[in-house]
N, C-alpha and C positions, 0 to 999 in steps of 0.2 A: 149614604150612611158611612161614617168614618170606620176605619179598621179598628177592631177591638183586640187588644193584646192582653194576654194573661200569662204571667210567668210562674213557673212552678216554684213554690216556696220551700225552703229547707226548714225542717222543724226539729224540735226537741223530742217529739213524741213517737216518731217512727223512723226507722233507718231508710232514708230516701234512697231508692235503688239507682241513683245516678243517672236518671233519665233526663236528657236535655229537654227544656221546655219546648213544646210546639204550640204556637198560639193560633187561635181561630181567626181567620181573616174573613169577617162577614161583610165583605165589600160588595158594592153594586147596589142597584135599586132594590128596595124592599117594598113589599105590599103594605097596605095600610095596617093590617094586623101584624104587629111585630112578634117575632118569636119570643117565647117565654124562656127566660134564662135565670138560673139560680146558682149561686156559689156556696161552697162550704169548705171546711178544712178537715180533711180525713187522711189517714196514713201519713200524717206529718206534712202534708202538702195541700195546695189549693186544688179543689175539685170544682169544675164548672160543667153544668149540664144545660144544653140548649135544646128546646123542643119547639118545632114549628108545625103549623097546620092543625092545631087542636084548640078548642075553646079554652080560655085562660083557666077556668076551674079544673078542667080535665088535665091540662098540662101541669098545673100546680100539684095536683094530686099524684100524677105519675112521677114527677121529679121528687116530691117529698118521700114517696115510698122507696125510690132508689137511694136517696141520700140516707134514709134511716137504715137501710141494709148495709150501706158502706160504713156507717158509724158502728154497726154491730161487728162487721168484719174487722175493723180497726181494733176493737177491744179483744176480739178472739185471737187474732193473728199477731199480736204485738210480740216482738222478739225478745224484749227484756222486761216487760211489765208484769210483775207478779199477779197471778190469777188468770192470765190468758190461757187459752187452750194450748197454744204453742209452747208456752213455758211449762205447762203441765206435762206435755209430751217430752220435752227435753229433760225435765227432772226425772221422769220415769226411765228414759234411756240411760241417764247418768247413774241411776240406781240399779240398772240391770233388770228392770221389770217391764212387762207390756203395759200399754196404755190404750184405753178405749178412745176411739177417734170418730168424730161426727162424719157422716157419709160424704158431705161436700169437701171437708178437709182431707178425707181419705182419697177422694178423686184428685185433689190438687197435689197431694204427695205422689200419687201414681204418675201424674203428668210430669212432675219434676224428675221422677226417675227416668221417664222416657227421654226427656230433653237432656238430662245428664249423659245418657248413653249416646245420643246423637252428637253431643259435643265432645266426646272422649273425656268427659270430666271437667272441661273448662267452665261449664255452667254447673255449679253444685251448691244447692241450698244447704248442704250438710255441714258447711264450714263455719257455722255460727261462732264457734269458739275462736277461730282465727280472726273473724271480723271483730269480735269483742276484744281480743288481745291487742288489736291495733287501735282500740279506743272508740270504735264507732257504735258500740252499744251503750250509749250514754246521752243524756240530754245535752251536755256540753262536753266536747272532747278536747283534750289538750294536745299540744305538739310534743308528744312523748313517744319514743320508739319502743317497740315491745321487747320483752326479755328474750335474748337470742336462744337460750336453752329451751325455754318453754315453746318458742316458735318452732324450733327444730323438732321437738317432741311431738307437737301437734301434726306437723307435716309428715313425720314418720308414721304416725298412727293412720294416716290416709282416710279420714272420715269421708264417706261418700253416701249418696242417697241409695246406692245399691246395697248398702249395709242394712237398710231398713227392710224388715219383713212386714208386709201388709196382708193381714189375713183375719177373717171372721170379725171384722169391725175393730181390730186392734192393730197397733204398730209396735214393733220391738226391734232392738238392734243389739247384736253381740259386741259391737264396737261402741264403747262408752264415751268416746270422744266425738261422736256424732252429736251435733246440736243444730237443729233445723232453723234456718233464717230464710223466710220466704220473701224478703224484700226485693229480690231480683225477678219475681214472677207474679207477686200478689196483685200489683196494680193492673197488669195485663189481664189476669184472671178476672179481676173485678170489672174490667171493661166489658168482657164477654157476658158476665153475669148481669150487669146493668142493661146492656143491649137487649138481652132476653126479657128483662122485666119491662122495659119501655115498649118493646114490640107487643107484649101481651096486654099492655095498657092502651094499645091502639096508635102508638107513635109511628109515623111513617117518614118523618123528617127530623133529624136531630144530630147533635154532635156531643160526644162525651169526652171530656178532658180530665184525666186524673193525673195531675202533676206532670203534664207534658206527654203522657201516653194518651193518644187520641184515637177514637174510633168514630166512623161516620155511619149514620142511618139515613138512607135515601139521599136526596139532593136538597139544596137550599130552596127556599120558597120561590125564588125566581127561576128554578129549573136547572141552575148551574151546579157544578160539583163544589163541594166544600174545599176550602184552601187552608193549609196549615203551614206555619213557618218553622224552620229548623234553627235552633239557637246557635249562634257563633260561640265556640268554646272559650274564647278569650275576650270577647267584647259584649257589651250589653245591647245586643241587637240580634235580629235574625240574619242568617247568612244566605238563606234560600227559601223559596216557597214552592210547595208541591200541591197538586190537586189530590183530593181524597174522595174516592168513589164509594158508593153504597157498600157497607160491610168491610171496607178496608181499614187497616189500623197502622199507626206509625209509632215507633218508640225509639228512644235513644239512651245509650249508656255513656256517661262522660265522667271526666275527672275533676269537675269544677263545682259540684254541688256540696259534696261532703269530702273535704280534704283538709290537710294541714301541711305546713312546710317545716322541715327540720333538717339541720345541717345542709342547707342549700338545696334540698330535694323536696319535690311534691309527693305526698303520700295520700292516696284516696281510698275510698271504701271498696273499690273493685279489686278484691284480693285474689291473687292467682292461686287456685287450689294446688297447683303442681309444686310450688315452692314457698307458699305463704307470703310471697312478695306483694307489697302494695305500692311499689314504685311505678306508677302508671306511665307507661311509655306512649300510649295513644292519648289523644285529647277527647275523642268521641267516636261512637259508632251508632249509626242510625239504620233501622230496617223498616221497610214498608211492606206489609203483608196483604195478600189478596183476601177476599171474603171467605169465611169459613167459621165453624163453631168455635175454633180456638184462635181466631185472628188476633185478638188482643193479647192473649197469653203468649202466642208465638212472637209477636212484635216485641214483647218484653224480654223473654228468655233468650231469643236468638241473638240479640245484640251483644250479649256477654261473650260468647265464644269468638265472635268476630272481633270484638275489642281486644281480647287477650291474644288472639292468633296473629293480629297485625295484617298488613297488606299482602304478605306472601301467602297466607293460608286462609284469608277471609273468604275468598271465593269458594274454597273447598267446603268450609262449614256452612256457608250460605246455601250451597247446593244440597248438603245433607239435610238441612232444615226446610228445603223447598222454597227458599227465599230468593227471588230474582232481583229485587230492588234494595240496594244497600249502599252505604257510603261510610268511609272512615276518614277521620282527620288525624294525621299522624302527629308525632311530637313536635315537628317543625311547622305544623299548621297547613301542610299540603293535604289535598283531598284525593282519595282514591274512591271512585264511584263506578257502580255497575252500569253498563250501557242502558238497560231498561229504565233505571231511575234517572240517568242523565238526560234522557229524552223527554222526561216529564217534569223536570226540575227547572225553576227559573232562579238564577243567581241574583242576589241583591248586591249592589256595588258598595264598596270594592269587592269584587269576586276573588276567591282564593285561587291558587294554582291547582288545577284539577287534572287527574289522570283517569281516563276512562278505561274500565276493564270489561271487555266483552266476554 
């Protein structure tokens, strides 16, 4: 069977978290009963769920339930669509009042606080106003630089997830410049959520791809591990292929999905909370996480501090997040890769210049 490639689409409806597409390589011989596969469009990106080893009716029902849940999450967690739960929270914060929060969203906010602390603030979903100021909270964004005075005022206000108080089912913040944008963690969180739903539906073999954030369930029907490709940041192709074992997840943050060029410089949605800068110096950061209840969420969130820290500090933050398998593509296109990932990665030609970090 030929390889199937699926590229993460950029959309007008959701702030794509800059995760490079990873495509499922369903290569090799397949048994007579083909896996059931369905695509949708959620979170402003393509979603693909593959289920193997179940009768078609059961597989269809399991996938339909997962996609319906994702569609609900899309509406609830939209960062700029009026009427979403997230917008209601941000409106309440701006008004200085508490807001009731659903238990699952409360858990996601708490997890975001933990990851923010681990990253020393390099990952911070509280900077929604900075992301909006750069124009990325819009269906179509223009190549316009933000107002310098407003940018500096927001940076000086230091909005952080740690400003949020989560108590008794409500969230509040004394810092009114906090605006929560969960685009950097929601897809990974959704991976873990969908995995749980599919397992409860009896799925023992499958692959979940939410806009290039990918999580594996079990193995392929032929008994081999799933394979995923990692997008080349500057070319329309994969640059490498990695195996993905049961419960493992992979995610990428990059400067090539939501960006614009102005005055000869590329500006992307990966805004640095430290200075409000969107002049992306790295091209991409990829992390592959081991099995666990937060494998998907970790693969999503951990790529941000690695991206912003660069080669000199990426290993430090990977260690803090418990991530052993990671790679960076710097501004010149050279790759910095951890030893554990280098040993399981297969480069596609032409291969980039790579530096292995043990």
